Short mmCIF file of the C-alpha atoms (twelve columns), coordinates in Angstrom:
data_MODEL
# 
_entry.id   MODEL 
# 
loop_
_atom_site.group_PDB 
_atom_site.id 
_atom_site.type_symbol 
_atom_site.label_atom_id 
_atom_site.label_alt_id 
_atom_site.label_comp_id 
_atom_site.label_asym_id 
_atom_site.label_seq_id 
_atom_site.Cartn_x 
_atom_site.Cartn_y 
_atom_site.Cartn_z 
_atom_site.pdbx_PDB_model_num 
ATOM 1   C CA . MET A 1   0.000  0.000  0.000  1 
ATOM 2   C CA . ILE A 2   2.694  2.497  0.923  1 
ATOM 3   C CA . SER A 3   5.667  2.668  -1.320 1 
ATOM 4   C CA . SER A 4   9.035  2.206  0.348  1 
ATOM 5   C CA . ALA A 5   10.407 5.488  -1.052 1 
ATOM 6   C CA . PHE A 6   7.588  7.494  0.555  1 
ATOM 7   C CA . ALA A 7   8.072  5.797  3.925  1 
ATOM 8   C CA . GLN A 8   11.779 6.620  3.978  1 
ATOM 9   C CA . SER A 9   11.269 10.333 3.339  1 
ATOM 10  C CA . ALA A 10  9.031  10.674 6.415  1 
ATOM 11  C CA . ALA A 11  11.930 10.078 8.818  1 
ATOM 12  C CA . ALA A 12  13.441 13.315 10.152 1 
ATOM 13  C CA . SER A 13  17.133 13.864 9.639  1 
ATOM 14  C CA . PRO A 14  19.235 15.781 12.216 1 
ATOM 15  C CA . GLU A 15  19.922 18.512 9.660  1 
ATOM 16  C CA . SER A 16  16.237 19.250 9.091  1 
ATOM 17  C CA . THR A 17  15.661 19.445 12.863 1 
ATOM 18  C CA . LEU A 18  18.385 22.080 13.196 1 
ATOM 19  C CA . MET A 19  16.993 23.997 10.245 1 
ATOM 20  C CA . SER A 20  13.540 24.058 11.817 1 
ATOM 21  C CA . PHE A 21  14.949 25.766 14.963 1 
ATOM 22  C CA . LEU A 22  16.978 28.299 12.984 1 
ATOM 23  C CA . PRO A 23  14.092 30.798 12.473 1 
ATOM 24  C CA . LEU A 24  13.299 30.677 16.203 1 
ATOM 25  C CA . VAL A 25  16.915 31.415 17.084 1 
ATOM 26  C CA . LEU A 26  17.044 34.255 14.549 1 
ATOM 27  C CA . ILE A 27  13.852 35.813 15.940 1 
ATOM 28  C CA . PHE A 28  15.266 35.681 19.476 1 
ATOM 29  C CA . GLY A 29  18.525 37.270 18.271 1 
ATOM 30  C CA . VAL A 30  16.713 40.132 16.562 1 
ATOM 31  C CA . PHE A 31  14.479 40.618 19.610 1 
ATOM 32  C CA . TYR A 32  17.540 40.753 21.875 1 
ATOM 33  C CA . PHE A 33  19.313 43.418 19.820 1 
ATOM 34  C CA . LEU A 34  16.197 45.536 19.183 1 
ATOM 35  C CA . ALA A 35  14.438 45.370 22.562 1 
ATOM 36  C CA . ILE A 36  16.361 43.826 25.447 1 
ATOM 37  C CA . ARG A 37  19.817 45.329 24.927 1 
ATOM 38  C CA . PRO A 38  18.708 48.986 24.507 1 
ATOM 39  C CA . GLN A 39  16.471 48.706 27.583 1 
ATOM 40  C CA . MET A 40  19.373 47.393 29.684 1 
ATOM 41  C CA . LYS A 41  21.530 50.269 28.444 1 
ATOM 42  C CA . ARG A 42  18.855 52.829 29.423 1 
ATOM 43  C CA . GLN A 43  18.525 51.294 32.893 1 
ATOM 44  C CA . LYS A 44  22.287 51.448 33.405 1 
ATOM 45  C CA . GLU A 45  22.389 55.135 32.351 1 
ATOM 46  C CA . GLN A 46  19.448 55.999 34.665 1 
ATOM 47  C CA . LYS A 47  21.125 54.289 37.629 1 
ATOM 48  C CA . ALA A 48  24.403 56.127 36.964 1 
ATOM 49  C CA . MET A 49  22.534 59.455 36.769 1 
ATOM 50  C CA . ILE A 50  20.698 58.801 40.049 1 
ATOM 51  C CA . ASP A 51  23.916 57.768 41.802 1 
ATOM 52  C CA . ALA A 52  25.663 60.957 40.611 1 
ATOM 53  C CA . LEU A 53  23.042 63.414 41.922 1 
ATOM 54  C CA . GLN A 54  24.436 66.127 44.163 1 
ATOM 55  C CA . LYS A 55  23.417 69.341 45.889 1 
ATOM 56  C CA . GLY A 56  22.568 72.124 43.431 1 
ATOM 57  C CA . ASP A 57  21.444 69.865 40.581 1 
ATOM 58  C CA . GLU A 58  18.186 70.794 38.891 1 
ATOM 59  C CA . VAL A 59  15.921 67.829 38.202 1 
ATOM 60  C CA . ILE A 60  12.502 66.709 37.002 1 
ATOM 61  C CA . ILE A 61  10.810 64.088 39.169 1 
ATOM 62  C CA . VAL A 62  8.441  61.390 37.934 1 
ATOM 63  C CA . GLY A 63  5.344  63.452 38.810 1 
ATOM 64  C CA . GLY A 64  6.521  66.267 36.525 1 
ATOM 65  C CA . MET A 65  7.637  68.645 39.269 1 
ATOM 66  C CA . LEU A 66  10.834 70.629 38.706 1 
ATOM 67  C CA . GLY A 67  13.185 71.605 41.494 1 
ATOM 68  C CA . LYS A 68  16.691 72.123 42.785 1 
ATOM 69  C CA . ILE A 69  18.327 69.619 45.140 1 
ATOM 70  C CA . ASN A 70  19.151 71.138 48.556 1 
ATOM 71  C CA . LYS A 71  20.138 68.056 50.568 1 
ATOM 72  C CA . CYS A 72  21.294 64.619 49.481 1 
ATOM 73  C CA . GLY A 73  20.970 61.425 51.457 1 
ATOM 74  C CA . ASP A 74  21.467 57.776 50.587 1 
ATOM 75  C CA . THR A 75  17.809 57.168 49.678 1 
ATOM 76  C CA . TYR A 76  16.130 60.593 49.990 1 
ATOM 77  C CA . LEU A 77  16.627 64.056 48.506 1 
ATOM 78  C CA . THR A 78  15.272 67.419 49.630 1 
ATOM 79  C CA . LEU A 79  14.005 69.279 46.596 1 
ATOM 80  C CA . GLU A 80  13.385 73.036 46.611 1 
ATOM 81  C CA . VAL A 81  10.390 73.620 44.348 1 
ATOM 82  C CA . SER A 82  9.655  77.314 44.902 1 
ATOM 83  C CA . THR A 83  11.593 80.380 46.035 1 
ATOM 84  C CA . LEU A 84  8.811  82.915 45.483 1 
ATOM 85  C CA . ALA A 85  7.578  82.781 49.096 1 
ATOM 86  C CA . GLU A 86  9.462  84.177 52.094 1 
ATOM 87  C CA . LYS A 87  10.500 80.654 53.040 1 
ATOM 88  C CA . PRO A 88  11.450 78.239 50.233 1 
ATOM 89  C CA . VAL A 89  9.081  75.306 49.696 1 
ATOM 90  C CA . GLU A 90  10.944 72.015 50.060 1 
ATOM 91  C CA . VAL A 91  9.760  68.481 49.290 1 
ATOM 92  C CA . LEU A 92  11.324 65.217 50.478 1 
ATOM 93  C CA . ILE A 93  11.522 62.658 47.659 1 
ATOM 94  C CA . GLN A 94  13.180 59.312 46.999 1 
ATOM 95  C CA . ARG A 95  16.215 59.237 44.739 1 
ATOM 96  C CA . ASN A 96  14.430 56.818 42.407 1 
ATOM 97  C CA . ALA A 97  11.716 59.429 41.771 1 
ATOM 98  C CA . VAL A 98  14.151 61.538 39.717 1 
ATOM 99  C CA . GLN A 99  13.298 61.202 36.047 1 
ATOM 100 C CA . SER A 100 15.946 63.396 34.434 1 
ATOM 101 C CA . LEU A 101 18.645 65.932 35.131 1 
ATOM 102 C CA . LEU A 102 18.256 69.461 33.757 1 
ATOM 103 C CA . PRO A 103 21.077 71.750 32.624 1 
ATOM 104 C CA . ARG A 104 22.137 74.241 35.296 1 
ATOM 105 C CA . GLY A 105 20.244 77.531 35.141 1 
ATOM 106 C CA . THR A 106 17.089 76.054 33.610 1 
ATOM 107 C CA . LEU A 107 14.881 76.860 36.607 1 
ATOM 108 C CA . LYS A 108 15.935 80.511 36.728 1 
ATOM 109 C CA . ASP A 109 14.556 80.965 33.227 1 
ATOM 110 C CA . SER A 110 11.216 79.300 33.949 1 
ATOM 111 C CA . ARG A 111 10.368 81.036 37.262 1 
# 
């Protein structure tokens, strides 16, 4: 009923098994270089920026508030957000809440 030539071609060879996994490996490689690697690089840059914060830096926090750092601690920062009142308004925030660092003198222009 079944010819012997047809029955022999149904057996999988080791080469065809490797070739069937090749597209999966290629997709993972492309995904790594387009998504995972750039995200790891951004996280490393953000951590370096947070570790380098010091008194006098002007920053934007995650909530969108802008301010100048007055005091630095290991986990907390004191951020001056307004100097228009008689006494400056200060907010205590976590270091991880800092989104980005602004160039010096930016807040003088916007107030």
